[in-house]
N, C-alpha and C positions, 0 to 999 in steps of 0.2 A: 719272717720270724720276728716276734715282738718280745723285748726283754724289759721288764720294769722292776726296779729295785725299791723295796719298801721294807725297812727294818730287817735287813738281811733275809728277805724272802724274795723269791724270783718267780714270776709267772711267765711261762713260755707258751706261745701259741704257734703250733707247727701244723701245717697242712701236710699229712703224710702221703697223700695220693690225690691225684686230680679227680678220682672217682668218688671220694668221700664227700658227702654233702656239707659237713660241718668240720670245723677245726678241732683238734685235740688240745686240751690245755693241761700243762704240767705245772704243779706248784711245788717248789723245792725250798726248804729252809737250810741255812748254813751258818757256820760261825765265821768270824772275820778272817780266820786263817785258812779257810777252805776254798780260796779263789781258784786254785788249780783244779780241784774237783769240779767246780762249776764250769770251768773252761773245757774240761774233758766231757762233761755232760752236754754242753752246747755243741761241741765237736761231734759227739756221738749222734745227737739228734739231727744235725746237719747231714751226716753221712747216711743215717737211716732214711731221711727224706730222699736222698739221691738213690739209695739202693732199691727203693720201692717204685721208682719211676718206671712207667711202661716202656717196654722195649729194651730194658737194660739186659745185656748179655752176660752169661756165666763165663767168666774169663779166668782161666787158671794159668798162671805163669809157672812154667816147669823148668827148673834149673837142676835137674837130676835129683839129688837128695833133698833139695829144697823146692817146695811147691807152695805157691801163694794163690789163694782163691779169693778174688775180689768180691764176688757176690756174697759169700758166706763169711768174709773177713776172717779167714782162717789161714794158718800157716802150719805146714808139716815139714819137719826136718828129720831125715832118716826114718820116715814112716811114723814118727811120733808127733802128736799135736803140740804146738808151741803156744803157750799163753803169752799174748802181747797186750799191752795197754793200747788205747786208741791212738795215741801219738806214736808209739812204737810201730804199730801197723801202718799208719799213714806215711811215716818216713820210709819204712821198708818198701811199701808199695810204690811210692813216688820214684824211688831209685830203681827198683826192679822193673817197672814198666818202661823205663827209659835207659836200658843197659848201655853203658859206655858214655853216657852224657854226664858231664861234670856239673854238679850243683854246688854253689857256695853255701856257707852256713846261712847267709842272709836269704838266699832263694828258698832253701828248705824251710826256714822259719816262716817266711811270708806265705808260702803255698800251703803249709800244713796248719799253721795257727790262723791263717786268713786275717792277719793284722800286720801292720807295719813292724819291721824289724827294729828293735831298739837296743842292739848290742847284747842280745841274749844268746851269744854263741855257746855259753856253758850249757844251756838247755839242750841245744842240738847235739853237742859233743857228748853230753851225758847220756842222752837217749840212744845215740848210735853205739856207745860203749855197751849199754844194756842189751841192745839188739844183738850185737856181736856175741855177747856171752850166751845168748839163748839159741842162736842159729849156727854159729861157726864151730867147726870141729876143734879149732885152736884159736881163741879170740886174740891171742898175741900175734898170730899170723893169719889175718883174715883172707878168705878167698872170695867172699861175696861182696861185702861193702869195703871198697878200697879208698884209701886216702890219696888225694892228688895234692902233693905238698904245695902250699901257697895258694891253692885254688879252692879246695873243698873235698867233696866225696863223689864217688861214682859206683855204680853196680857193675860187677865184672861181666861184660857182655860176651865173653868167650864161653860162658857156661850155659847159654841158652840152648835148649833141646829143640 
């Protein structure tokens, strides 16, 4: 992936599949304060490249009322589709595909943003709070994403079907 900045314009070259003979070029313009949108776009394109790789399996994580489909990047809670941002989906999927494993805020940030952690724990905590509001029956008493005090977060491994 090539990223070039010129007067707040970005050109991205992404090879979406090994079977395509040429690369696809995306040109995006943005204001100075739209860095987060740019990061989400880069993250989306990176995930798209991965999702179109040959041999990728359709994997649905089934936690009863909560179902997470990695191939279609979709989440259902109690049979209803839940709208998640790219970062929300990536954090939820990271935790859910590793039930019971404790992730520190730094580990979550590094794996999801794919850049070094620089004390952005508020980003991780805020996104987890938003995920809980969207998927938990009672976000004040979470049953899916659990806090491990002093260590980080984990997905409740006892819910796997």
